[in-house]
Every structure is written in structure tokens, then in C-alpha cells.
C-alpha positions in Angstrom: -0.1 -0.1 -0.1 2.8 2.2 0.6 4.9 1.6 -2.3 3.5 4.0 -4.4 4.5 7.0 -2.1 8.1 6.4 -3.0 7.2 8.0 -6.3 6.0 11.2 -5.2 8.8 11.4 -2.6 10.9 14.7 -3.5 13.5 16.8 -1.9 12.1 20.0 -0.8 12.6 23.2 -2.7 13.6 25.1 0.4 14.6 24.2 4.3 13.8 27.0 6.6 14.3 27.8 10.1 17.1 27.9 12.8 17.1 23.7 12.4 16.6 23.9 8.8 13.4 21.5 9.4 10.6 23.6 8.1 10.5 21.4 4.6 8.7 23.8 1.7 7.9 21.6 -1.4 5.3 24.2 -2.8 5.3 27.8 -2.3 1.9 29.3 -1.4 -0.6 29.6 -4.4 -3.0 32.3 -3.5 -5.9 30.9 -5.3 -5.8 27.8 -3.3 -6.9 26.9 0.4 -4.9 25.0 2.8 -5.1 23.3 6.2 -2.2 23.0 8.7 -2.5 20.2 11.4 0.2 20.2 14.1 1.0 17.6 17.2 3.0 19.2 19.9 5.7 17.6 22.0 7.7 19.3 24.9 10.7 20.1 22.8 13.0 18.2 25.3 11.9 14.6 25.3 12.1 11.7 22.7 9.2 13.1 20.7 9.1 15.8 18.1 6.6 18.5 17.4 5.5 18.1 13.8 3.0 19.7 11.6 2.0 19.3 7.8 0.4 21.7 5.4 -1.8 20.2 2.8 -3.7 21.7 0.1 -7.5 21.0 0.3 -8.5 20.2 -3.0 -5.5 18.1 -4.5 -4.5 16.7 -1.0 -1.0 17.5 -1.8 1.6 18.0 1.0 2.9 21.2 0.1 5.0 21.8 3.7 6.0 20.0 6.8 7.8 20.8 10.1 9.5 18.0 12.3 11.9 19.3 14.9 12.5 20.0 18.8 11.5 23.5 19.9 9.8 25.0 22.7 5.9 25.1 22.7 5.8 28.6 22.6 8.3 28.7 19.7 6.3 25.9 18.0 2.9 27.9 18.4 4.4 31.0 16.6 5.7 29.0 13.8 2.4 27.1 13.2 0.9 30.5 13.1 3.2 32.2 10.9 2.8 29.2 8.2 -0.5 29.4 8.4 -0.6 32.8 7.6 1.6 32.5 4.7 -0.6 29.7 3.3 -3.6 32.1 2.7 -4.6 32.0 6.4 -4.9 28.4 6.3 -7.4 26.7 8.8 -4.8 25.9 11.8 -5.5 22.8 14.0 -3.2 21.9 16.9 -3.6 18.9 18.9 -4.8 20.0 22.5 -2.9 17.4 24.8 -1.7 18.9 28.0 1.4 20.2 26.5 -0.4 21.4 23.2 -2.2 24.1 25.0 0.7 26.3 25.4 1.3 26.4 21.7 -2.4 26.8 21.2 -2.4 29.8 23.7 0.3 31.7 21.7 -2.0 31.4 18.6 -5.1 32.7 20.7 -2.7 35.6 22.3 -1.9 36.6 18.9 -5.5 36.5 17.6 -5.3 34.3 14.8 -8.9 34.1 13.5 -8.9 31.0 11.3 -8.1 28.6 14.6 -9.9 25.0 14.6 -12.4 24.5 17.7 -13.9 21.3 18.7 -17.3 20.9 20.6 -16.7 19.6 24.1 -19.8 17.4 24.1 -18.9 15.2 21.0 -15.3 15.6 20.7 -15.7 15.5 17.1 -17.3 16.9 14.3 -20.9 18.6 15.0 -22.2 20.1 11.4 -23.3 23.6 13.0 -20.8 24.2 15.6 -17.4 22.6 14.5 -15.4 24.8 12.4 -14.7 27.8 14.0 -14.9 31.5 13.0 -14.0 34.4 14.8 -17.8 35.0 15.9 -18.1 31.5 17.7 -14.9 31.6 19.7 -17.0 32.8 22.7 -19.2 29.7 22.4 -18.7 28.2 25.8 -19.1 24.3 24.3 -16.3 24.9 22.1 -12.6 24.1 22.8 -9.7 25.4 20.9 -7.6 22.5 19.3 -8.3 19.0 18.4 -8.6 16.2 21.3 -6.8 13.2 20.4 -8.8 10.7 22.8 -9.8 6.9 23.0 -12.7 7.7 20.6 -11.1 9.9 18.0 -7.8 8.3 17.7 -9.3 5.3 15.7 -11.2 7.6 13.3 -8.2 9.9 12.7 -6.2 6.3 11.8 -9.1 4.9 9.9 -9.0 7.9 7.7 -5.3 7.7 7.3 -5.6 4.4 5.9 -8.4 4.9 3.7 -6.5 7.5 1.7 -3.2 5.9 1.2 -5.5 2.6 0.1 -7.4 5.0 -2.4 -4.2 6.7 -3.5 -5.9 10.1 -2.8 -3.2 12.0 -1.3 0.2 13.1 -2.3 2.8 13.0 0.0 6.4 14.6 -0.9 8.4 14.0 2.4 10.9 11.4 2.8 10.4 11.8 6.6 6.9 11.0 6.7 7.3 8.0 4.4 10.0 6.5 6.8 7.6 7.0 9.6 4.9 5.2 7.6 6.9 2.2 7.0 7.5 1.8 10.9 3.7 2.4 11.8 2.3 -0.9 12.9 -0.7 -2.3 14.9 0.7 -3.3 18.3 -1.8 -5.1 20.6 -4.7 -3.5 18.1 -3.2 0.0 18.6 -1.6 1.6 15.6 1.8 3.2 16.8 5.2 3.5 15.9 7.8 0.3 16.2 9.5 0.7 19.4 12.7 2.8 18.9 10.7 5.0 16.4 8.7 8.1 16.4 5.2 8.6 14.5 4.7 12.6 15.0 4.7 13.1 11.1 2.3 10.2 10.8 -0.4 11.4 13.5 -0.5 14.7 12.3 -0.6 14.0 8.9 -3.6 11.6 9.9 -5.1 14.4 11.6 -4.5 17.0 8.6 -6.6 14.5 6.4 -9.5 13.9 8.9 -10.0 17.5 9.6 -9.9 18.0 5.7 -12.3 15.2 5.0 -14.6 15.2 7.8 -14.8 18.8 9.4 -14.6 20.8 6.2 -16.9 18.4 4.1 -19.3 18.7 7.0 -18.9 22.6 7.2 -19.6 22.7 3.4 -22.7 20.7 3.5 -24.1 22.7 6.3 -23.6 25.7 4.2 -25.3 24.0 1.3 -28.3 22.9 3.6 -28.0 26.5 4.8 -28.6 27.9 1.3 
């Protein structure tokens, strides 16, 4: 299932940042819409902070970051890249350490941050995808909650996209992680000694794009 991925693998056109870990595969196209999805790590442990930028229509990966920086710096980097890619929908996983990155984005008043409904923890057509007018809704939580309920849904979406070959992934780092991403006692995770930060953030990107954005569009059509 993963072999065809190698055909799309290519070197980034640009490597940015202090650590050169922000890989750019395609520059922003101002006629297109993007989603940025991020997985936050402490910055000093085994895990890496990671995010992907994906073009919504073609499902092409256009940029990627994987590195160890502080949560505050990571929040700033996520927002800066989201702004660069046409004010992309910014989705940050809100685990305990994720809040520090999210707070940075909120403090800088980014107006296309993804919110999750408290009651469902996943998509609700009328209230899921945020805009600046809905932020005050008490039932909305900034970021995405990766729980026992949502994790299998997110991984199933990743499997579906790769099975149907309907996503274009350029990064060798991502593909390396995909090859060591296995089922261990019915839980999908990286083999011992490897990381799955890029895989999980990519899976989240696909899930949000396919579920939240699709339902938002359907909701708009129903309203019409």
C-alpha cells in the first residue's frame, strides 16, 4: 500500500528555520486553500513537534515541520506558516502540552483556529469549524482532542486515503515513519524506538480536511 508513495517523494525546494527542519515543497498559491495540522511535543524529550500543510482540493502535501523547539516557539511557527498559506485553517492537538502552543496562537488573535465541540469531541455540523464569531461559544474548545474515541477515526482516515491513493505526500521523513507505523495489540503506533509524530499529524490533517471541512460545506449548502 505504501510503495506508490515513493514515486511522489522529492527533495524540498527550501529548508527553513534555525534547525532547517521546515521543509517547503510548494510555495503558497493564493488561489488555493490550505489546512495546517500540528502535533505538539515538549521539545526536550523523545518526541518531536510536527505539522503538515496540505492543499485542500488536491490533497497535496506542500510543507512539513519536524523538530524539537519550545512549545511557545512552535505555536508561533504554526501560526506564521498558516498565515503564509492564505490564512489556512490551523488545527493543533490540544494535549496537556499542546495548550501552550494554542495559547500563543490565541494571544496573537489568529482568526482561523480550529475548535472542537466539548460534548462530542469531534464533528458537529453546525458548531464544529470555527470562525472568530463562534469563539465565545462556551461549548467550544480550541484545538483537536486526540482521545480513545477520536484516535481510531483519525487513523482509519489515514488508511483510507493511502489505500485509495488519493493523497500526495512528498516528504521522505513522513514516508520513513509510515513504514514503521504498525498495529501493536490493536493500537496503531510506531515500532519501538521510532517516532510517529509526522504520521499522527498527517492523519489529523486528512481527517479534518475530509470530515470537518466536508461537513462545514454541506452545512453551508443546507443553509442555502
